[in-house]
N, C-alpha and C positions, 0 to 999 in steps of 0.2 A: 901294341897289338891287342885287340880285344879277345877275350876268351870265348869259347863256344857258348857258354851260358849267357854271357853278356849279349852276344849277337842274337841268341834265341829270345831273350827277354825283350830286346828292343823291337824285333820283328813281331813278336806276339803282342806287344803293346800297340803296335800299329793296327792290328786286327781289332783289339778291344776298343781303341779310340774310334775306329770306324763305326762300330756298333753303337757306341754312346752318342756319337755325333749325329747319326741318322735316326736315333730313337724318336725325337720329336717330329721331324717330317714324316717318318714312317707311320706314326700314329695320327697323321693329319685328319683322316676321316673320323677318328674317335673324338678329336677335339671339336670338330665342326658338327658332330652328330647331336641332335636334340636328346638322344637317349643317354648321352654322357655329359660333355661340358657345354655343348650348344653354342660354340663361339661363332661369330660372324667372320666373313673373309677378312675384314679389317682387323678384328681382334686376333685372328689367327696370324696374320702378317705381323702385327705389333708384338706378338709373343716372342719373336726372334730379335727384337730390337735390343733388349738387355744383353742377349748373347753376343751380338755384334759389338756393342760398345765395350763389353768386358773382354772379349777376345782380342780386340784391337789394342786395348790398354795393356793386357797381359803379354801379347806378342812383342810390343814395343819395349816393355820393361824387362822382358825375359833375359835378354843378353846382359843387361846391367846386373840383374839379380844373379845370373849365372856367374858373372865375374866376381861378385861379392860373396856368394854363398856356395857356388859350385853348381854345375849343370844338373847333377844328380838330384840335388834338393829341389831345384826348380821343377824338374820332371816329376818327382814324388808329390810336390804340391799340386801339379796339374792332375795327377791321378786322384788326389784327395778332392779336388774341385769337381771332377766327374762323378765321384762317389756321392758327394753331397747333392749334386743335381738329381741323380737317380733316386735318392732317398726322398727328396722333396716331391718328385713326380709321383712316387708311390703314395706318399701321404696325401697329396692333392686328390688322388683317385677315390679316397675315402670320404671326401667332403664335397663332392660335385653338386649336392643339393644346395650348398651355400655358394652360389655362383661367384660372388665377389672374393670370398676367401680362397676358393679353388683357383681362380684366375691369378690372384696375388701369389699363391704358391708356385704356379706355373712360371710366372715372371721371375721369381727368385731362382727357380730351377734352371731356366735357360741362362740367367746371368751366371750361375755357378758353372754351368756347362761351358760358357764362353771363357771363363777364367781357366778352367781345366784344359780346354782345347788350346787356348792361347799360350799356356805355359808348356804343356806336354808335347804338342806336335812339333814346334820349332826345335825343342830339345831332342826329340827323336830324329829329326832330319840332321841335326848337328852330330849326334851319335853315329848315324849311318855314314855320313860323309867322313868323319874322323876315323871310324873303324875300318873303312875301305878307301883310303886316300888314293889308291892307284886306280880306282874305278868309281869315281864319285857319281857320274850320271847313272850308272847301272845300280849302284847301291841305293840312291835316292828313289829311282824308279821302282825298285823292288819293295822298299819300305812303303811307298805310297800305293803300290799294288796291293800289299797286304792290308793297308788301311781300307782300300777299296773292297777287299774281301769282307771286312766288317760291315761296310755300308751295304753290301749285297745281303748279308745275313739279317740285318735289322728288319727290312720289310718282310722277309721270309718268316722271321719269328713272329712279327705282328700278325700276319695272315694265319699262322699256325695257332697262336694264342687266341685270336679272335674266333677261330673255328671252335676252340675249346671254351669260349665264353669267358676268357680270362686274359684280356690284353695286357694287364699289369705284369704278366710273365716276362715281357721284354725288359722293362726297367729292373725287375728283380734279377733277371739273368745278367744284365749289365753290371749291376751292383756286386754280384757274387764274383764275376770275372775281375772287376777292379780291385776287390779285396785280395783276391789270389795274386794279382799282379803286384800290388803293393808289398805283400809279404815276400814274394820272390825277389823284387827289385831292391828292397832294403838291404839284402844280404850281399849284394854285388858291388864292386868298386865303381863301375861306370864312370871312369875318369876321362876327361877331355882337357888335356893340359893347355891347349892353345886358347880355349875359351877363358880360362882363369887369368891369362895374361892379356886379355883384350883391353884396349884403351877405353876410358870412360866415354860414354856417348855424348855427342854434342851436335847441334844442328850444323855447325861449321864443318864437322868431320864427315858429313854424309856426302859421298861422291855424287856428282851431278848425274852420272849414268844410272844411279840407283832409281831415280824417278822414272826412267824409261821402263824399268822392270816393274815398278809400282803401278804405273798406268796400265800395263798389260794385265797385272794381277787383278785390278779392279774390273776390267772388262771380262776377264775369265770368271771372276766371282759371280758376276751378273748372269753369265751364260750357264754356269753349272747350277746355280741356285734356281733358276727358272725351271730347270728340269727336276732337280732334287726336291724342291719344296712344293711345286705346283703341278707336277705331272699327274698326281692322283686326282686332283680336282678337275684338271682338264679332261682326264679320261672319263670321270663320272658325269660331268656336266656337259662337255662338248661332244663326247663320243658315245655316251650312254652305257658305259661299262659298269659292271658290278664292282663292289669294293675289292673282291678277290682279284679280279682282272686288273684293277687299278694298281693294286699292290704288285702284281706281276710286271706291270710296266715300269714301276720304280725299281724293281729287282733287275729287270733287263737293262735299265740305264746303268745302275751301279755295277752290274756284272760285266758289261762291256767296257766301262771305265777301268775295271780291274784287268780284264783280258787284254785290253790295249796296252796298259802299263807293263804287264808281263811280256806280252808279245814284242813290243818295241824294244824292251831291254834285251830280249833274246836275239833279235835280228839287227842290233845296233851296228855291227860291223858291216853289214851289207846294205842297210837302210839307215844312214847316219842320222843322229839326233837332230841336226839342223834341218834336214829335209822333212823329217816328221813334224818338227815345230812349225814350219811354213805351211804344211799341207793340211793339218788337222782343223784349223779354224774354218777353212772353206768347206770341208766335209761337214762340220757342225752347222754351218749356214744352210747347207742343203737339207740337213735333217730338220732344221727349224721351219723351212719352207714347207716340207712335207707335212709336219705336224699342223701348221697353220691352215692348210687347205684340205685336211682330211674331213670327209663328211660324217655327219652323225650316224651312228650305227655301225661303225667300223673299228671297234676296239682292238681287234687282232692286228690291224695295220698300225694302230697307235702303239702297241707294244713293240713292234718292229722298228717304228720310227724313233721311239725313245731309246731303244738299244743302239741304233745308229748314232744318235746324239751322244750316248755314252762313249762310243768309240772316238767321236770327234773331240770330246773333252779329255780323254784318257791321260795322255802324257804331258799335257800343257803345263799344269802347275808344277809337278816335280822337275821338269826340265827348266822351267823358269828359275827355280831355286838353285839347281845344280849349275846352270849357266852363270848365274850371278855369283855363286861361291867361287867358281873357277876364274871368272874375269876380275871381280872386285876382291882380290885376295886380302887387302887390308881391312875390308868390311865383312869378310866371310863369316865371322862369328855372329854378326847381327843380320846377315842376309836372310836366313830362313825366317826369323821373326818378323823382319820388315815386310817380306813378300806375303807371309801369312796375314799380317795386319791389313794390308791393302786388299788382299783376297777377301778378307772378312768385310771390308768396306763395300765391295761389290756384292757380297752375300747379303749385307743389310739392305742395300738399294733394292735388290730383287725380292728379298723376303718381306720387307716392310712396305715397299712402294707399290707393289702389285695389288695388295689387298684393297686399298682405297679405290684403285682403278676398277677392279672387278665389282666392288660394291656400287661404284658409280655408273655401271652399265657397260664397261669395256669388256669385250669377250677375251677369254684366254687365247683364242686363235689369233686375235689381233696382236696380243702381247708377243706370241711366238713369232709372228711375222716381223715385228719390230726387232726382236732379238736376232733374227737372221742378218739384219743390217749391222748390228753390233758385232756379230761373229765375223762378218766380212772386214769390218774395221780392225778387229783383232788380228786377222790374217795380215793386213797391211802393217800393223804395228809390230808383228813378229820379226819383220826384216830389220826394224830399228833395234830390237832387243838383241838379235843375233849378229849385228853388224860387225862386231869385233870377234866373233866366234871363228876359230880356224876353219878353213874350207874342208869339206870331206876328204879331198885328195891330200891335204896337208896332215890331217889326223890319221889317215889310212893310206900311206904312200904306196904300199904294196898293191893297192887296187887301181892305182894309176888314175888317169883323167876321166875314166868312165863314170866316176861319181859326180863329176861336175855337170 
């Protein structure tokens, strides 16, 4: 049984990880501005490639490292990776006149962030599930909702610090929070006995059903990232929004991601997780269609559309993790890391792949239209993921067949 302090630290770490994760996308207009780094769309997209590669590697290795050194140490190493990333970002801001050096530091910073994310976030999901074994879906949803709170705060902080003429305030804030979290976490036991007893990883030991979850995570990663990383550029280039309004659109997206996770955790008994899981991809597809057809000069509608997209994304990733941990019990110790790794693969496809398309003349509106089709495919895939999930009536027998 986890202590109150352990639970508090784990959930607080979710918020801090959210802030760190979105620091780079939230500062997208800074990186592409000629007054700062002056990156092209392709350079901006490439910026996230080291993050993706590092996050995938760290996520896949995390369970083995946890079995050897303990999940706590893996989690602390993840926090340290995030702290190094913020430090490198701060240093890069001081040498923007040296374009090559600044860009090199940014690439190292995103790689460090990938390591930190890939180690810390699966560990946090493991802590949440282990500390609340009787309500895994809800615990993982709450953790990821709090991570979403951090993702909401990052663009708000960027807009605030940009207004003050000091955008570096965001990575400085993230660094301070990470240091405080490291100090608080070191003093707690944060034990997860089951992870320490997990068997060594091997390709032969991966259940065939895992790849269904992995495929869904890739599609989800694409859909989330096309919002999280490219919404601000879509708002400014396609809809004519100011940088402040573009930041508001990103804030709306992450705010609705968070609100959805909190809301669906609260109403789980009346609106079961499986129903949510099947419904949200189609809601997301509708949001993508709206974004694709919005005319220039309608930034307010863009903010609303990205908020709707956030609701469509909200519960999908945490439910994928919790469904997998509940179904693949022999693989549960590695499930969070595996899903996060393939989510990062989808992240990389969208973060890196869209840049060359945009530089090549493809409009972001066209990209969002194509992503609507991906979201529909994800909706179909959700039925394969949840195929072995107990029916709502079986999980909540007192509600009878009305749930079917």
